[in-house]
C-alpha positions in Angstrom: 23.2 -5.3 5.3 24.8 -8.6 4.9 25.4 -11.3 2.0 22.2 -12.2 2.1 20.5 -9.1 1.5 22.5 -8.2 -1.3 21.7 -11.8 -3.1 18.0 -11.3 -2.1 18.1 -8.0 -3.6 19.9 -8.0 -6.9 18.5 -11.4 -7.4 15.4 -10.4 -7.4 15.8 -7.4 -9.1 17.4 -9.5 -12.1 15.5 -12.0 -12.3 12.7 -10.0 -12.9 14.0 -7.4 -15.1 15.4 -10.7 -16.7 11.9 -12.5 -16.9 10.3 -9.8 -18.6 12.8 -9.2 -21.0 12.9 -13.1 -22.2 9.2 -14.0 -21.8 8.3 -10.8 -24.5 11.1 -11.5 -26.8 9.3 -12.2 -29.9 7.0 -9.2 -29.5 6.4 -8.6 -33.3 3.7 -5.6 -33.9 1.4 -3.5 -31.7 -0.9 -6.2 -31.0 1.7 -8.1 -29.3 2.9 -5.0 -28.1 -0.1 -3.4 -26.6 -2.4 -6.0 -25.5 -0.2 -8.8 -25.3 -1.2 -10.9 -28.1 -4.3 -11.1 -26.2 -3.3 -14.1 -24.4 -3.2 -13.4 -20.8 -5.4 -15.3 -18.2 -6.8 -14.0 -15.4 -4.5 -14.9 -12.5 -1.8 -12.8 -14.5 -4.6 -10.4 -15.3 -5.4 -10.0 -11.9 -2.4 -10.0 -10.1 -1.4 -6.9 -12.7 -4.1 -4.9 -11.6 -3.6 -5.5 -8.3 0.3 -4.3 -7.9 -0.9 -2.1 -10.8 -3.0 0.1 -8.0 -0.7 -1.0 -5.1 2.4 -0.2 -6.0 5.1 0.2 -3.2 3.5 3.7 -2.5 1.1 1.1 -0.6 3.2 -0.5 0.8 5.7 1.7 2.4 2.6 4.7 3.5 -0.4 2.7 4.3 0.3 1.0 7.4 2.2 4.1 9.0 -1.9 5.3 7.8 -3.1 3.2 9.9 -0.3 3.4 13.2 -1.6 6.9 12.9 -5.3 6.7 12.1 -5.9 3.4 13.1 -8.1 1.1 10.5 -10.9 3.2 9.6 -9.2 3.7 6.1 -10.0 0.8 5.1 -13.6 1.3 4.5 -12.3 3.8 1.2 -11.9 0.4 -0.7 -16.1 -0.4 0.5 -17.1 0.3 -3.1 -14.3 -0.6 -5.5 -16.3 -4.3 -6.0 -19.3 -2.8 -6.8 -17.2 -0.6 -9.3 -16.1 -3.6 -10.7 -18.7 -5.0 -10.8 -20.0 -2.3 -13.2 -16.4 -2.4 -15.6 -16.8 -5.9 -16.0 -20.7 -5.9 -17.2 -20.7 -2.2 -18.6 -16.9 -0.9 -19.9 -15.0 -4.9 -20.7 -17.1 -5.3 -23.5 -17.4 -2.4 -25.2 -13.8 -2.6 -25.2 -13.4 -5.1 -26.6 -16.6 -4.9 -29.4 -14.5 -1.4 -30.2 -11.0 -4.1 -30.5 -9.4 -1.0 -29.1 -5.7 -0.4 -28.3 -6.3 2.5 -25.4 -9.1 3.7 -22.9 -9.6 6.8 -25.3 -9.6 5.8 -28.6 -13.6 5.4 -27.5 -14.1 9.2 -27.3 -12.2 9.9 -31.2 -14.5 7.9 -32.2 -17.7 9.1 -30.6 -16.3 12.8 -29.9 -13.5 13.7 -32.0 -9.5 13.2 -31.7 -9.4 16.1 -30.0 -11.2 14.6 -27.2 -8.3 11.8 -27.7 -5.7 13.8 -27.7 -6.8 15.8 -24.3 -7.6 13.4 -22.6 -4.1 11.4 -23.4 -2.4 14.3 -22.6 -3.5 14.8 -18.8 -3.6 11.3 -18.6 0.5 11.1 -19.2 1.3 13.7 -17.4 -1.2 12.3 -14.5 0.1 9.4 -14.3 4.2 10.5 -15.2 3.6 12.1 -11.5 2.2 9.1 -10.0 5.3 7.2 -11.7 7.6 10.1 -9.7 6.4 9.4 -6.6 6.0 5.8 -6.7 9.6 5.9 -7.7 10.6 8.4 -5.1 9.0 6.7 -2.2 11.1 3.4 -2.5 14.2 5.0 -3.3 14.5 7.0 0.0 14.3 3.7 1.9 17.0 1.7 -0.2 19.2 5.2 -0.9 18.8 5.5 3.6 19.3 1.7 4.3 22.5 1.0 1.6 23.4 4.8 1.8 23.3 5.6 -1.4 22.8 9.0 -3.1 19.6 9.4 -3.4 19.3 11.0 -7.1 21.0 8.3 -8.0 19.4 5.0 -6.6 15.9 6.8 -8.4 18.0 6.8 -11.9 18.7 2.8 -11.7 14.9 2.4 -10.1 13.9 3.8 -13.0 16.7 2.4 -16.1 15.6 -1.0 -14.3 12.7 -0.4 -15.1 12.1 1.0 -18.3 14.0 -2.1 -20.0 11.7 -4.5 -19.4 8.9 -1.8 -19.4 10.0 -0.4 -22.9 11.2 -3.6 -24.6 9.0 -6.0 -23.3 5.6 -3.3 -23.8 2.1 -4.8 -22.0 3.0 -8.0 -21.1 6.6 -7.5 -20.0 4.6 -5.6 -16.9 2.2 -7.7 -16.4 4.2 -11.0 -16.1 6.4 -9.1 -13.5 3.9 -7.5 -12.1 2.7 -11.0 -10.8 6.0 -11.9 -9.5 6.3 -8.9 -8.0 2.8 -8.6 -5.9 4.0 -12.4 -4.4 6.8 -11.5 -3.5 5.4 -8.3 -1.8 3.1 -10.0 -0.3 4.9 -12.4 1.4 7.6 -9.9 2.6 4.3 -8.3 3.8 3.6 -11.5 5.8 7.3 -12.4 6.6 7.5 -8.6 8.3 3.4 -9.5 10.3 5.4 -12.7 11.8 8.1 -11.2 12.5 6.4 -8.4 14.0 4.1 -10.7 17.0 6.9 -13.2 17.7 9.2 -9.1 19.3 6.0 -8.4 21.3 7.4 -9.1 24.9 6.9 -12.2 26.1 4.0 -11.2 28.4 2.3 -10.0 25.2 0.5 -12.3 23.8 -1.1 -11.8 19.9 -4.9 -11.5 21.9 -3.4 -9.1 24.5 -2.0 -7.0 21.9 -5.2 -6.6 20.1 -6.9 -5.8 23.0 -4.4 -3.2 23.2 -5.0 -2.0 20.3 -8.9 -1.5 20.5 -7.7 0.2 23.9 -6.0 2.5 21.9 -8.7 3.3 19.0 -6.9 1.5 16.9 -9.6 -0.9 15.3 -12.1 1.1 14.7 -12.7 -0.4 10.6 -16.0 0.2 10.3 -18.0 3.9 11.4 -22.0 4.2 9.7 -22.2 7.9 10.9 -23.5 10.4 8.7 -21.1 13.5 10.2 -19.3 15.7 7.6 -16.1 15.9 9.7 -14.6 12.0 9.9 -12.4 11.5 7.7 -13.7 7.8 6.6 -16.9 6.6 7.5 -18.9 3.0 5.6 -21.7 6.0 3.2 -18.2 8.2 2.0 -16.5 4.6 1.5 -19.9 3.4 -1.1 -20.1 6.0 -2.5 -17.0 8.8 -3.0 -14.7 4.4 -3.3 -17.0 3.9 -5.9 -16.9 7.0 -8.7 -13.3 6.8 -7.7 -13.0 3.6 -8.5 -15.0 3.2 -11.2 -12.7 6.1 -13.5 -9.9 4.4 -12.2 -10.1 1.3 -13.6 -12.8 1.8 -15.8 -10.7 4.9 -17.9 -6.9 4.9 -16.5 -4.9 3.4 -19.2 -2.8 2.4 -16.4 -5.8 0.2 -15.1 -7.6 -0.8 -18.7 -4.3 -1.6 -20.8 -4.2 -4.8 -18.0 -7.2 -5.8 -18.9 -7.3 -5.6 -22.8 -4.4 -8.2 -22.7 -6.5 -10.9 -21.8 -7.6 -13.5 -24.0 -11.4 -13.4 -23.8 -13.8 -10.9 -21.8 -14.6 -13.9 -19.6 -10.7 -13.7 -19.0 -10.7 -10.0 -18.5 -14.0 -10.1 -16.5 -12.5 -13.0 -13.7 -9.2 -10.4 -13.3 -11.6 -8.2 -12.3 -13.2 -10.4 -9.8 -10.4 -11.7 -8.3 -9.7 -8.1 -7.4 -13.0 -7.2 -6.5 -12.9 -11.2 -3.6 -9.6 -9.9 -2.2 -8.4 -6.2 -2.7 -10.9 -4.8 0.4 -9.3 -8.4 2.6 -5.6 -7.4 1.1 -5.9 -3.5 2.2 -7.3 -4.4 6.0 -4.4 -6.8 6.4 -1.8 -4.4 5.1 -3.2 -1.6 7.8 -3.6 -4.6 10.5 0.6 -4.6 10.2 0.6 -0.8 10.6 -1.7 -2.1 14.2 1.0 -5.0 14.9 3.1 -2.2 14.2 1.9 0.3 16.5 1.0 -2.4 19.3 5.3 -2.8 18.9 6.4 0.5 19.3 4.2 0.7 22.8 6.3 -1.8 24.3 9.5 -0.6 22.8 10.6 3.0 23.7 11.4 4.9 20.2 13.5 8.2 19.7 11.8 10.9 19.5 12.7 11.2 16.4 13.0 8.2 14.2 15.3 10.4 11.5 19.0 10.2 13.5 20.7 12.5 10.9 17.7 15.0 12.2 18.6 14.4 16.1 22.0 15.7 14.6 21.4 18.8 13.4 19.2 19.4 16.2 22.3 18.8 19.1 24.8 20.7 16.6 22.3 23.8 17.2 21.6 25.9 20.1 18.4 24.4 20.4 20.3 20.9 21.8 19.6 21.7 25.0 15.4 22.2 24.1 16.0 18.3 22.9 17.7 16.8 25.4 14.7 18.1 28.1 11.8 17.0 25.1 14.3 13.5 25.2 14.0 13.3 28.7 10.0 14.2 29.4 9.5 11.7 26.3 11.1 8.7 28.5 8.9 9.9 31.3 5.9 9.6 29.7 7.0 6.1 27.9 7.5 4.8 30.8 4.3 5.6 32.5 2.7 4.3 29.7 4.2 1.0 30.2 3.6 0.2 33.8 0.0 1.1 32.5 0.3 -1.3 30.1 1.7 -3.7 32.0 -0.8 -3.2 34.4 -4.0 -4.1 31.4 -2.1 -6.9 30.1 -2.0 -8.7 33.3 -5.6 -8.0 34.4 -7.1 -6.8 31.4 -9.8 -9.9 31.1 -9.2 -11.0 34.7 -13.1 -10.5 36.4 -11.8 -10.6 40.0 -9.3 -7.6 39.6 -10.1 -3.5 40.9 -12.1 -2.2 38.3 -11.2 1.1 39.2 -8.1 0.8 38.8 -8.1 -0.9 35.8 -9.5 1.9 34.4 -6.9 4.2 36.2 -4.6 1.9 34.0 -6.4 2.3 29.9 -6.7 6.0 31.0 -3.4 6.1 31.6 -2.5 4.2 28.5 -4.8 6.8 25.9 -3.6 10.4 28.1 0.0 8.6 27.0 -0.3 8.2 24.1 -1.7 11.7 23.5 1.1 12.8 25.1 3.6 10.8 22.7 
């Protein structure tokens, strides 16, 4: 990493922690700590809710999901706007009327303290495991890029989060997540434009879209009722609605965000912001993964991206087998690259030999499966 990279990374981390701690230095009571003194506007609520759901896991794994299986995953979010409308119409007024600090206080008033304790216990276990994964994923990236010990990197990230979370409470988390969301999306847009810019000179953005379509990566909506298909419109509308309803309506990590709103209106507007923006955001993140996929169709990447694993294989009795695999891989890749060049140059040419073009497209699809 260059000195500029270090300045950007450390400056960002330092600013977020310092900003969250400073802005919430006057927390004096439970109302301030757990509900942010009910001062949050809908923009902060909306971005905080979005950032809570779209953690580092989303921005690391979702492009990989698209790289592997295409855009169909976005259908999982089709039920989310429906769920958020229900939460805004039903859940939020109840929470505000009861003036609760957590989603589980209602359980105590309705079913007794045992129900509340059980729900809170399950939430803490679930959220603790989720937070561990959320920290673990970026720690892997940082430790690899910086050459740091993975365990120490995890401890460092966790410590920084604990500092402003414990010291500032809900308000600190909401305020810092607003900035985090801006930084993350800026990075995602930058990555997208870099990928498009680094495509070969003979491949335009339209050509990249054509290649992605030919290789089956742009099948966004599937109205099939086939139960063996993983992602369809119907599973997204039904399962996605109930999943989002339980998450946004009863999970304290989300409820706490909109309970900090200055009014029912502000909380509802924050959720409506997510209802409108969440699906397009996920679509774009998946599309970045598609562009990464297309980029690597014109760049010969290693059989294993993990260089350490490759080196370990070379030090075993399977070294010759690995070399054979790499040689076969290069041969298949070269066939695919030549076929892709033909497809890109003639895909929209009405005067080109149709049979030759079809053969090139089939070659691309076959070599994709082999790679």
